[in-house]
py3Dmol code that shows the C-alpha trace and the ligand (Angstrom):
import py3Dmol

protein = """\
ATOM      1  CA  UNK A   1       0.000   0.000   0.000  1.00  0.00           C
ATOM      2  CA  UNK A   2       1.193   3.523  -0.769  1.00  0.00           C
ATOM      3  CA  UNK A   3       1.031   6.577   1.464  1.00  0.00           C
ATOM      4  CA  UNK A   4      -1.663   8.213  -0.710  1.00  0.00           C
ATOM      5  CA  UNK A   5      -3.834   5.105  -0.299  1.00  0.00           C
ATOM      6  CA  UNK A   6      -4.502   6.281   3.234  1.00  0.00           C
ATOM      7  CA  UNK A   7      -6.106   9.509   1.909  1.00  0.00           C
ATOM      8  CA  UNK A   8      -9.318   7.609   1.155  1.00  0.00           C
ATOM      9  CA  UNK A   9     -12.323   8.994   3.016  1.00  0.00           C
ATOM     10  CA  UNK A  10     -13.995   6.748   5.569  1.00  0.00           C
ATOM     11  CA  UNK A  11     -17.432   5.716   4.325  1.00  0.00           C
ATOM     12  CA  UNK A  12     -16.688   6.751   0.756  1.00  0.00           C
ATOM     13  CA  UNK A  13     -15.139   3.787  -1.089  1.00  0.00           C
ATOM     14  CA  UNK A  14     -13.234   4.621  -4.255  1.00  0.00           C
ATOM     15  CA  UNK A  15     -14.268   2.237  -6.998  1.00  0.00           C
ATOM     16  CA  UNK A  16     -11.729   1.908  -9.813  1.00  0.00           C
ATOM     17  CA  UNK A  17     -12.894   2.860 -13.308  1.00  0.00           C
ATOM     18  CA  UNK A  18     -14.184   0.156 -15.631  1.00  0.00           C
ATOM     19  CA  UNK A  19     -11.499  -0.915 -18.110  1.00  0.00           C
ATOM     20  CA  UNK A  20     -11.676  -0.782 -21.931  1.00  0.00           C
ATOM     21  CA  UNK A  21     -13.612  -4.043 -21.908  1.00  0.00           C
ATOM     22  CA  UNK A  22     -16.194  -2.631 -19.503  1.00  0.00           C
ATOM     23  CA  UNK A  23     -14.977  -4.799 -16.636  1.00  0.00           C
ATOM     24  CA  UNK A  24     -14.892  -3.691 -13.003  1.00  0.00           C
ATOM     25  CA  UNK A  25     -11.370  -3.592 -11.615  1.00  0.00           C
ATOM     26  CA  UNK A  26     -11.393  -3.129  -7.903  1.00  0.00           C
ATOM     27  CA  UNK A  27     -11.833  -0.622  -5.138  1.00  0.00           C
ATOM     28  CA  UNK A  28     -10.245   0.814  -2.042  1.00  0.00           C
ATOM     29  CA  UNK A  29     -11.962   1.861   1.168  1.00  0.00           C
ATOM     30  CA  UNK A  30     -11.493   2.690   4.810  1.00  0.00           C
ATOM     31  CA  UNK A  31     -13.548   0.203   6.791  1.00  0.00           C
ATOM     32  CA  UNK A  32     -14.451   0.928  10.401  1.00  0.00           C
ATOM     33  CA  UNK A  33     -17.225   0.474  12.938  1.00  0.00           C
ATOM     34  CA  UNK A  34     -18.885   3.480  11.293  1.00  0.00           C
ATOM     35  CA  UNK A  35     -19.060   1.801   7.893  1.00  0.00           C
ATOM     36  CA  UNK A  36     -20.377  -1.590   9.032  1.00  0.00           C
ATOM     37  CA  UNK A  37     -24.107  -1.832   8.257  1.00  0.00           C
ATOM     38  CA  UNK A  38     -26.400  -0.871  11.107  1.00  0.00           C
ATOM     39  CA  UNK A  39     -29.012  -3.285   9.878  1.00  0.00           C
ATOM     40  CA  UNK A  40     -28.468  -6.260   7.565  1.00  0.00           C
ATOM     41  CA  UNK A  41     -31.139  -7.663   5.318  1.00  0.00           C
ATOM     42  CA  UNK A  42     -30.512 -10.808   3.353  1.00  0.00           C
ATOM     43  CA  UNK A  43     -32.210  -9.677   0.164  1.00  0.00           C
ATOM     44  CA  UNK A  44     -29.902  -7.141  -1.486  1.00  0.00           C
ATOM     45  CA  UNK A  45     -30.719  -5.415  -4.735  1.00  0.00           C
ATOM     46  CA  UNK A  46     -27.776  -6.069  -7.057  1.00  0.00           C
ATOM     47  CA  UNK A  47     -26.897  -4.241 -10.233  1.00  0.00           C
ATOM     48  CA  UNK A  48     -25.597  -6.475 -12.985  1.00  0.00           C
ATOM     49  CA  UNK A  49     -21.864  -6.718 -13.580  1.00  0.00           C
ATOM     50  CA  UNK A  50     -20.852  -5.991 -17.171  1.00  0.00           C
ATOM     51  CA  UNK A  51     -20.829  -9.167 -19.281  1.00  0.00           C
ATOM     52  CA  UNK A  52     -23.375 -10.771 -16.956  1.00  0.00           C
ATOM     53  CA  UNK A  53     -25.509 -13.287 -18.821  1.00  0.00           C
ATOM     54  CA  UNK A  54     -29.048 -14.186 -17.718  1.00  0.00           C
ATOM     55  CA  UNK A  55     -28.099 -17.815 -18.378  1.00  0.00           C
ATOM     56  CA  UNK A  56     -25.730 -17.598 -15.394  1.00  0.00           C
ATOM     57  CA  UNK A  57     -28.711 -17.351 -13.052  1.00  0.00           C
ATOM     58  CA  UNK A  58     -29.741 -20.384 -10.992  1.00  0.00           C
ATOM     59  CA  UNK A  59     -26.723 -22.430 -12.113  1.00  0.00           C
ATOM     60  CA  UNK A  60     -25.053 -22.502  -8.709  1.00  0.00           C
ATOM     61  CA  UNK A  61     -21.861 -21.424 -10.445  1.00  0.00           C
ATOM     62  CA  UNK A  62     -21.641 -17.624 -10.818  1.00  0.00           C
ATOM     63  CA  UNK A  63     -22.921 -14.868  -8.588  1.00  0.00           C
ATOM     64  CA  UNK A  64     -22.937 -11.090  -8.777  1.00  0.00           C
ATOM     65  CA  UNK A  65     -20.135 -10.450  -6.294  1.00  0.00           C
ATOM     66  CA  UNK A  66     -19.439  -7.224  -4.452  1.00  0.00           C
ATOM     67  CA  UNK A  67     -15.848  -6.041  -4.636  1.00  0.00           C
ATOM     68  CA  UNK A  68     -16.193  -4.269  -1.281  1.00  0.00           C
ATOM     69  CA  UNK A  69     -18.734  -6.365   0.616  1.00  0.00           C
ATOM     70  CA  UNK A  70     -21.997  -4.871   1.823  1.00  0.00           C
ATOM     71  CA  UNK A  71     -21.163  -6.342   5.227  1.00  0.00           C
ATOM     72  CA  UNK A  72     -18.160  -3.980   5.410  1.00  0.00           C
ATOM     73  CA  UNK A  73     -19.311  -0.814   3.648  1.00  0.00           C
ATOM     74  CA  UNK A  74     -23.141  -0.741   3.748  1.00  0.00           C
ATOM     75  CA  UNK A  75     -23.065   0.375   0.112  1.00  0.00           C
ATOM     76  CA  UNK A  76     -25.256  -1.358  -2.430  1.00  0.00           C
ATOM     77  CA  UNK A  77     -25.718  -0.451  -6.042  1.00  0.00           C
ATOM     78  CA  UNK A  78     -22.654   0.561  -7.994  1.00  0.00           C
ATOM     79  CA  UNK A  79     -21.747  -1.191 -11.241  1.00  0.00           C
ATOM     80  CA  UNK A  80     -18.054  -0.518 -10.525  1.00  0.00           C
ATOM     81  CA  UNK A  81     -18.373  -2.523  -7.290  1.00  0.00           C
ATOM     82  CA  UNK A  82     -19.675  -5.711  -8.838  1.00  0.00           C
ATOM     83  CA  UNK A  83     -18.066  -8.548 -10.800  1.00  0.00           C
ATOM     84  CA  UNK A  84     -18.736 -12.112 -11.921  1.00  0.00           C
ATOM     85  CA  UNK A  85     -17.426 -14.613  -9.394  1.00  0.00           C
ATOM     86  CA  UNK A  86     -18.075 -18.226  -8.495  1.00  0.00           C
ATOM     87  CA  UNK A  87     -20.242 -19.142  -5.516  1.00  0.00           C
ATOM     88  CA  UNK A  88     -17.101 -20.589  -3.903  1.00  0.00           C
ATOM     89  CA  UNK A  89     -15.173 -17.336  -4.341  1.00  0.00           C
ATOM     90  CA  UNK A  90     -18.022 -15.200  -3.029  1.00  0.00           C
ATOM     91  CA  UNK A  91     -19.388 -17.277  -0.187  1.00  0.00           C
ATOM     92  CA  UNK A  92     -16.209 -18.940   0.921  1.00  0.00           C
ATOM     93  CA  UNK A  93     -12.835 -17.425  -0.079  1.00  0.00           C
ATOM     94  CA  UNK A  94     -13.789 -13.742   0.026  1.00  0.00           C
ATOM     95  CA  UNK A  95     -16.226 -14.158   2.904  1.00  0.00           C
ATOM     96  CA  UNK A  96     -13.459 -15.612   5.046  1.00  0.00           C
ATOM     97  CA  UNK A  97     -11.255 -12.530   4.649  1.00  0.00           C
ATOM     98  CA  UNK A  98     -14.215 -10.172   5.051  1.00  0.00           C
ATOM     99  CA  UNK A  99     -15.233 -11.855   8.299  1.00  0.00           C
ATOM    100  CA  UNK A 100     -11.661 -11.683   9.593  1.00  0.00           C
ATOM    101  CA  UNK A 101     -11.513  -7.961   8.843  1.00  0.00           C
ATOM    102  CA  UNK A 102     -14.904  -7.375  10.440  1.00  0.00           C
ATOM    103  CA  UNK A 103     -13.903  -9.292  13.552  1.00  0.00           C
ATOM    104  CA  UNK A 104     -10.728  -7.260  13.917  1.00  0.00           C
ATOM    105  CA  UNK A 105     -12.666  -3.988  13.583  1.00  0.00           C
ATOM    106  CA  UNK A 106     -15.176  -5.087  16.202  1.00  0.00           C
ATOM    107  CA  UNK A 107     -12.527  -6.426  18.596  1.00  0.00           C
ATOM    108  CA  UNK A 108     -10.050  -3.573  18.344  1.00  0.00           C
ATOM    109  CA  UNK A 109     -12.155  -0.613  17.164  1.00  0.00           C
ATOM    110  CA  UNK A 110      -9.572   0.247  14.500  1.00  0.00           C
ATOM    111  CA  UNK A 111      -9.903   1.589  10.984  1.00  0.00           C
ATOM    112  CA  UNK A 112      -8.738  -0.721   8.220  1.00  0.00           C
ATOM    113  CA  UNK A 113      -7.543   0.241   4.777  1.00  0.00           C
ATOM    114  CA  UNK A 114      -9.050  -2.337   2.471  1.00  0.00           C
ATOM    115  CA  UNK A 115      -8.175  -2.837  -1.189  1.00  0.00           C
ATOM    116  CA  UNK A 116      -9.412  -5.355  -3.722  1.00  0.00           C
ATOM    117  CA  UNK A 117      -8.005  -5.807  -7.222  1.00  0.00           C
ATOM    118  CA  UNK A 118      -9.922  -7.940  -9.703  1.00  0.00           C
ATOM    119  CA  UNK A 119      -7.548  -9.832 -12.004  1.00  0.00           C
ATOM    120  CA  UNK A 120      -8.389 -10.873 -15.567  1.00  0.00           C
ATOM    121  CA  UNK A 121      -6.384 -12.714 -18.173  1.00  0.00           C
ATOM    122  CA  UNK A 122      -6.408 -10.919 -21.537  1.00  0.00           C
ATOM    123  CA  UNK A 123      -9.889  -9.880 -22.618  1.00  0.00           C
ATOM    124  CA  UNK A 124     -11.659 -12.662 -20.674  1.00  0.00           C
ATOM    125  CA  UNK A 125     -15.042 -11.725 -19.266  1.00  0.00           C
ATOM    126  CA  UNK A 126     -14.581 -13.827 -16.138  1.00  0.00           C
ATOM    127  CA  UNK A 127     -11.752 -12.877 -13.737  1.00  0.00           C
ATOM    128  CA  UNK A 128      -9.205 -15.435 -12.585  1.00  0.00           C
ATOM    129  CA  UNK A 129      -9.508 -14.133  -9.047  1.00  0.00           C
ATOM    130  CA  UNK A 130      -9.240 -11.182  -6.696  1.00  0.00           C
ATOM    131  CA  UNK A 131      -6.349  -9.900  -4.626  1.00  0.00           C
ATOM    132  CA  UNK A 132      -7.512  -8.652  -1.229  1.00  0.00           C
ATOM    133  CA  UNK A 133      -5.208  -6.515   0.889  1.00  0.00           C
ATOM    134  CA  UNK A 134      -6.153  -5.110   4.255  1.00  0.00           C
ATOM    135  CA  UNK A 135      -4.097  -3.193   6.770  1.00  0.00           C
ATOM    136  CA  UNK A 136      -5.175  -1.536   9.986  1.00  0.00           C
ATOM    137  CA  UNK A 137      -4.189   2.104  10.450  1.00  0.00           C
ATOM    138  CA  UNK A 138      -2.428   1.194  13.707  1.00  0.00           C
ATOM    139  CA  UNK A 139      -0.463  -1.631  11.990  1.00  0.00           C
ATOM    140  CA  UNK A 140      -1.824  -4.258  14.399  1.00  0.00           C
ATOM    141  CA  UNK A 141      -3.332  -6.279  11.569  1.00  0.00           C
ATOM    142  CA  UNK A 142      -2.659  -6.970   7.932  1.00  0.00           C
ATOM    143  CA  UNK A 143      -3.621  -9.556   5.380  1.00  0.00           C
ATOM    144  CA  UNK A 144      -2.846 -10.101   1.690  1.00  0.00           C
ATOM    145  CA  UNK A 145      -4.637 -12.955  -0.005  1.00  0.00           C
ATOM    146  CA  UNK A 146      -5.288 -14.023  -3.575  1.00  0.00           C
ATOM    147  CA  UNK A 147      -8.704 -15.660  -3.893  1.00  0.00           C
ATOM    148  CA  UNK A 148      -9.171 -17.856  -6.952  1.00  0.00           C
ATOM    149  CA  UNK A 149     -12.350 -17.647  -9.017  1.00  0.00           C
ATOM    150  CA  UNK A 150     -12.963 -21.380  -9.237  1.00  0.00           C
ATOM    151  CA  UNK A 151     -15.705 -23.847  -8.473  1.00  0.00           C
ATOM    152  CA  UNK A 152     -14.973 -27.460  -7.699  1.00  0.00           C
ATOM    153  CA  UNK A 153     -16.604 -29.888 -10.149  1.00  0.00           C
ATOM    154  CA  UNK A 154     -17.446 -27.175 -12.703  1.00  0.00           C
ATOM    155  CA  UNK A 155     -15.399 -26.421 -15.779  1.00  0.00           C
ATOM    156  CA  UNK A 156     -16.090 -23.153 -17.523  1.00  0.00           C
ATOM    157  CA  UNK A 157     -14.436 -20.896 -20.055  1.00  0.00           C
ATOM    158  CA  UNK A 158     -13.028 -17.717 -18.531  1.00  0.00           C
ATOM    159  CA  UNK A 159     -13.510 -16.035 -21.905  1.00  0.00           C
ATOM    160  CA  UNK A 160     -17.317 -16.029 -21.641  1.00  0.00           C
ATOM    161  CA  UNK A 161     -18.363 -18.074 -18.597  1.00  0.00           C
ATOM    162  CA  UNK A 162     -19.798 -20.861 -20.688  1.00  0.00           C
ATOM    163  CA  UNK A 163     -19.798 -24.206 -18.920  1.00  0.00           C
ATOM    164  CA  UNK A 164     -17.753 -26.683 -20.948  1.00  0.00           C
ATOM    165  CA  UNK A 165     -20.026 -29.286 -22.505  1.00  0.00           C
ATOM    166  CA  UNK A 166     -23.200 -27.247 -22.282  1.00  0.00           C
ATOM    167  CA  UNK A 167     -22.973 -25.261 -25.513  1.00  0.00           C
ATOM    168  CA  UNK A 168     -25.795 -27.018 -27.379  1.00  0.00           C
ATOM    169  CA  UNK A 169     -28.551 -26.278 -24.921  1.00  0.00           C
ATOM    170  CA  UNK A 170     -27.184 -22.826 -24.241  1.00  0.00           C
ATOM    171  CA  UNK A 171     -29.551 -20.660 -26.271  1.00  0.00           C
ATOM    172  CA  UNK A 172     -32.584 -22.531 -25.000  1.00  0.00           C
ATOM    173  CA  UNK A 173     -31.464 -22.003 -21.428  1.00  0.00           C
ATOM    174  CA  UNK A 174     -30.896 -18.282 -22.056  1.00  0.00           C
ATOM    175  CA  UNK A 175     -34.469 -17.873 -23.266  1.00  0.00           C
ATOM    176  CA  UNK A 176     -36.117 -19.830 -20.456  1.00  0.00           C
ATOM    177  CA  UNK A 177     -34.131 -18.176 -17.710  1.00  0.00           C
ATOM    178  CA  UNK A 178     -34.601 -14.699 -19.172  1.00  0.00           C
ATOM    179  CA  UNK A 179     -38.373 -15.195 -19.217  1.00  0.00           C
ATOM    180  CA  UNK A 180     -38.368 -16.450 -15.665  1.00  0.00           C
ATOM    181  CA  UNK A 181     -36.339 -13.473 -14.445  1.00  0.00           C
ATOM    182  CA  UNK A 182     -38.577 -11.014 -16.270  1.00  0.00           C
ATOM    183  CA  UNK A 183     -41.636 -12.457 -14.561  1.00  0.00           C
ATOM    184  CA  UNK A 184     -39.953 -12.410 -11.170  1.00  0.00           C
ATOM    185  CA  UNK A 185     -38.809  -8.792 -11.549  1.00  0.00           C
ATOM    186  CA  UNK A 186     -42.316  -7.659 -12.431  1.00  0.00           C
ATOM    187  CA  UNK A 187     -43.579  -9.034  -9.180  1.00  0.00           C
ATOM    188  CA  UNK A 188     -40.877  -7.195  -7.289  1.00  0.00           C
ATOM    189  CA  UNK A 189     -41.422  -3.732  -8.753  1.00  0.00           C
ATOM    190  CA  UNK A 190     -41.854  -0.950  -6.232  1.00  0.00           C
ATOM    191  CA  UNK A 191     -39.090  -2.353  -4.053  1.00  0.00           C
ATOM    192  CA  UNK A 192     -37.620   0.690  -2.308  1.00  0.00           C
ATOM    193  CA  UNK A 193     -34.210   1.218  -0.770  1.00  0.00           C
ATOM    194  CA  UNK A 194     -33.551   3.750   1.926  1.00  0.00           C
ATOM    195  CA  UNK A 195     -30.475   5.699   2.923  1.00  0.00           C
ATOM    196  CA  UNK A 196     -29.704   5.921   6.625  1.00  0.00           C
ATOM    197  CA  UNK A 197     -27.960   8.833   8.310  1.00  0.00           C
ATOM    198  CA  UNK A 198     -26.507   7.122  11.387  1.00  0.00           C
ATOM    199  CA  UNK A 199     -25.705  10.456  13.057  1.00  0.00           C
ATOM    200  CA  UNK A 200     -29.197  11.951  12.917  1.00  0.00           C
ATOM    201  CA  UNK A 201     -30.750   8.455  13.199  1.00  0.00           C
ATOM    202  CA  UNK A 202     -33.000   9.167  10.227  1.00  0.00           C
ATOM    203  CA  UNK A 203     -33.739   7.282   7.039  1.00  0.00           C
ATOM    204  CA  UNK A 204     -34.406   8.811   3.638  1.00  0.00           C
ATOM    205  CA  UNK A 205     -35.857   7.736   0.364  1.00  0.00           C
ATOM    206  CA  UNK A 206     -33.057   6.307  -1.778  1.00  0.00           C
ATOM    207  CA  UNK A 207     -32.567   8.337  -4.985  1.00  0.00           C
ATOM    208  CA  UNK A 208     -34.431  11.264  -3.438  1.00  0.00           C
ATOM    209  CA  UNK A 209     -31.242  13.367  -3.296  1.00  0.00           C
ATOM    210  CA  UNK A 210     -32.484  14.650   0.055  1.00  0.00           C
ATOM    211  CA  UNK A 211     -31.105  18.009   1.196  1.00  0.00           C
ATOM    212  CA  UNK A 212     -30.615  16.577   4.686  1.00  0.00           C
ATOM    213  CA  UNK A 213     -28.025  14.148   3.301  1.00  0.00           C
ATOM    214  CA  UNK A 214     -26.027  16.530   1.159  1.00  0.00           C
ATOM    215  CA  UNK A 215     -23.842  17.848   3.967  1.00  0.00           C
ATOM    216  CA  UNK A 216     -23.639  14.598   5.896  1.00  0.00           C
ATOM    217  CA  UNK A 217     -20.244  12.982   6.388  1.00  0.00           C
ATOM    218  CA  UNK A 218     -19.840   9.881   4.191  1.00  0.00           C
ATOM    219  CA  UNK A 219     -19.018   7.740   7.218  1.00  0.00           C
ATOM    220  CA  UNK A 220     -22.509   8.394   8.583  1.00  0.00           C
ATOM    221  CA  UNK A 221     -24.288   7.314   5.415  1.00  0.00           C
ATOM    222  CA  UNK A 222     -25.515   3.735   4.963  1.00  0.00           C
ATOM    223  CA  UNK A 223     -27.689   2.220   2.272  1.00  0.00           C
ATOM    224  CA  UNK A 224     -30.226  -0.469   3.074  1.00  0.00           C
ATOM    225  CA  UNK A 225     -32.889  -2.689   1.554  1.00  0.00           C
ATOM    226  CA  UNK A 226     -34.663  -2.948   4.885  1.00  0.00           C
ATOM    227  CA  UNK A 227     -38.323  -1.997   4.911  1.00  0.00           C
ATOM    228  CA  UNK A 228     -39.769   1.080   6.569  1.00  0.00           C
ATOM    229  CA  UNK A 229     -41.135  -1.168   9.320  1.00  0.00           C
ATOM    230  CA  UNK A 230     -37.690  -2.725   9.980  1.00  0.00           C
ATOM    231  CA  UNK A 231     -36.041   0.687  10.196  1.00  0.00           C
ATOM    232  CA  UNK A 232     -38.655   2.096  12.564  1.00  0.00           C
ATOM    233  CA  UNK A 233     -38.237  -1.038  14.674  1.00  0.00           C
ATOM    234  CA  UNK A 234     -34.518  -0.344  15.231  1.00  0.00           C
ATOM    235  CA  UNK A 235     -35.355   3.178  16.420  1.00  0.00           C
ATOM    236  CA  UNK A 236     -34.704   5.219  13.265  1.00  0.00           C
ATOM    237  CA  UNK A 237     -37.029   8.053  12.234  1.00  0.00           C
ATOM    238  CA  UNK A 238     -38.363   8.724   8.765  1.00  0.00           C
ATOM    239  CA  UNK A 239     -36.942  12.015   7.402  1.00  0.00           C
ATOM    240  CA  UNK A 240     -39.675  14.653   7.364  1.00  0.00           C
ATOM    241  CA  UNK A 241     -38.422  16.056   4.067  1.00  0.00           C
ATOM    242  CA  UNK A 242     -38.623  12.706   2.346  1.00  0.00           C
ATOM    243  CA  UNK A 243     -42.112  11.958   3.675  1.00  0.00           C
ATOM    244  CA  UNK A 244     -43.278  15.233   2.111  1.00  0.00           C
ATOM    245  CA  UNK A 245     -41.901  14.190  -1.290  1.00  0.00           C
ATOM    246  CA  UNK A 246     -43.341  10.685  -1.144  1.00  0.00           C
TER     247      UNK A 246
END
"""
ligand_1 = """\
1
ZN
Zn -34.659 12.949 3.650
"""
view = py3Dmol.view(width=600, height=400)
view.addModel(protein, "pdb")
view.setStyle({"model": 0}, {"cartoon": {"style": "trace"}})
view.addModel(ligand_1, "xyz")
view.setStyle({"model": 1}, {"stick": {}})
view.zoomTo()
view.show()
């Protein structure tokens, strides 16, 4: 890590620009107790990574993976923060490091500089893995781990994510899955996210560009898919401005 890496603002992850092939590349963030989500809901609204294929859905192979995990940053929808990774990479290899980092933050109350680089070979659409580096500001903790984008028992092409041996039925699968997803999404329309200001203990309509949030410090801002009822239940108040606009 370089000295300027520590200039990152807490609560405001810097996502690297997409490359010439439209692929997400990584991000750097300061993770602390302030940036850990106040409330965690299982159902997160994910944007699609570039090169995502509807046929990847329900295959138990690829997932839309966060570069900086929601469990560390409380930030949801940013196409630069999402890439195509295997279930094993997402739920096992990356999760392990993320949990370690989270535990250290909770145990020691330190801030951790956290950087992830997504590595591709050539113009492949699927990365070969991610390099995760984390270092606490007080130097009491550091980790550097390369997590491979692999899935035991599944062979796929990194160029396009196609499972080897499944080419023939591919187009049929694309159509069926795409239809299924379209139907499912219709049922889910009207699903609202809120933005929480942890300092004022208020929540705001996501995408409302609320005046009350404009001068807030990034470290006090969290995004959530929790419902209004859930947020009221943990003692947060609905922003009066946002209620007016609703
Ligand atoms: Zn508001």
